[in-house]
N, C-alpha and C positions, 0 to 999 in steps of 0.2 A: 503493499498499499504506500503511496506517495500522496504527498499534502502541498499545497504552494504556500510555502512560506513567506510567501509575499502577502497571501491571503490578506485581507484586511481585520480578519477574527486573530488572525496568527500574530500579525504585529501590535496586536491591543496586550495580548498576554504578557504580564512580567517576565522575566529570565526562567522564573522559579517554572513557574506555570509551562513556559517552554520545554525545560525540560522533561517536564513531566509528560509532556505529548512525545517528546523523543523516546522516553521509555516504550510507552507503548506500540510507537512505531515500530522499534528496535524489534520487541518481541513479535509483533507480527511477521518481519522478516527474517525472523527465524524459524520460521515454522517448520521447515524439513527436518532440523533438530528436536524439536519438542511434539511430530505429529503423533504419537503414540501415548501422547497423556488424554485422560476422560475429561477432564475439564479446564478451559481455557480460559475460566473469568478473569484470572491474574492480569491479563491482557488489558482487561477494560479498566483496572482499579486506576493506572496511574493519569489517565486520561478522564475520568469520572473526577477525581481529584480538581482536575485541571477546568473541567465542566463547572463545577460548585464556585471553585474561584473566580472564573470569567463572569459567572452570573453574580455573584457578590459584588465584582468591580463596576458592573455594568449598571446595578440596583445602587450603589454608592455615586458614581458618575451621575446618574440621573436623578439625585437627590431621592430617592425611594427610601434609601436608609441613611442613617448617619453615619458618622465616623466610627462613634464608641461601637454601632453595633457591627460595622464592617469589621473592624479589628479586635470585636470579642469574642467569645466561645459559644455564646446562648445561642445566635441566630441560625436559624436552620433553614436551608431552599427548601427539604420536602414539606415543611410546615408551610413556607410562607407562598408556595406557588400550588399549594393543593386547592383546585377549586371547589372539592366536596367537602371543605370544612364548616361545620355548623354554625349557623349564626351567632351562637351564644358562645361559641369557642374564638369569635375573630378578634384577633388584638390587634395595637400596632405593628407589629411582626408579619400580619397575613399581608402578601401583597398582588395575590392573582387578580382581583380587580383593578388596581393600579397600572398591574403589568398590560392586562387587556386592554386598558385604555390608551398606553402609550402604543404598543404595538401592533393591537389588534386582538380581536378572540381566537383566529385559528393559530397565531404563533404564538400566544399564551399557551393553548391547550397543547401545540407543539412542545413546549419546553418543559411543561408538566410532564406529559408522554414519554418525552425523552428522559426526562430526572427518573421517571416512576421506573422505564424500562430496562437503563441504563445502569442505575446507580442500587435503586432500592430491590428491583429483582434479582440484581449480580452480588448485593454485599450481604443480603438476609440469609438465611438459613430459614427454611421451610421443612416440615415433618416430611415431606412426600420426595425430597430430596431429587427434586427434576428440575432446579435450577441449574445444574450444569452446561455449559455451554461450548457447545463445538467451535473448531478455530472458525470457520467460517460466520457462525453466528456473533463472536467476540469479536470480528473484523466489522461485521453489519453494525454492531451497538457504536465501535468505534465510530464510524462512517456516519452515524446517526446523529450523535454528539458533536464531531465537525460541522453537518448540514444545520443542526439546529443554533448554533455558534456564527456560522456564515450568514444566516437568515437573521439573527439579530444584529449582525456588521451592516448589512444590507440595510437595514430599515431603520436603524440609528446616524446611520452614514460615518462610520467610523472610517479613517482616514489612515492610510499606510506611513 
């Protein structure tokens, strides 16, 4: 898998986030040596951290969260983007409506779906043990995060 390092979403990342992308890409490019493994979820982990950092940075730059929230350890993207949070559970950290107003409902939903599929379903263990990823599924999830970051970059016109 190749990515365009000139792409706006990639240029928007800080050095730490770029190195996480590079880890996922390096693992993808080692497919032949890793082909007999039963689960390739580990390929997704570094990119998922990048995706989280990217979204937090976007939310901070768009003033949807403040510096204390951005730098703190309490804010959770999964809670902030979850469109299914009940009205009585919504607080200042719930951003789905703000994101939908800023980016449009389809992109807000894409960001949530990407989080759910590429982060929650990959990182958490469920008793049925069906969350193992084939190599192709792991690559697809990395690509899904790239596509979502690119869509945000195009929407807010991030410049290289």
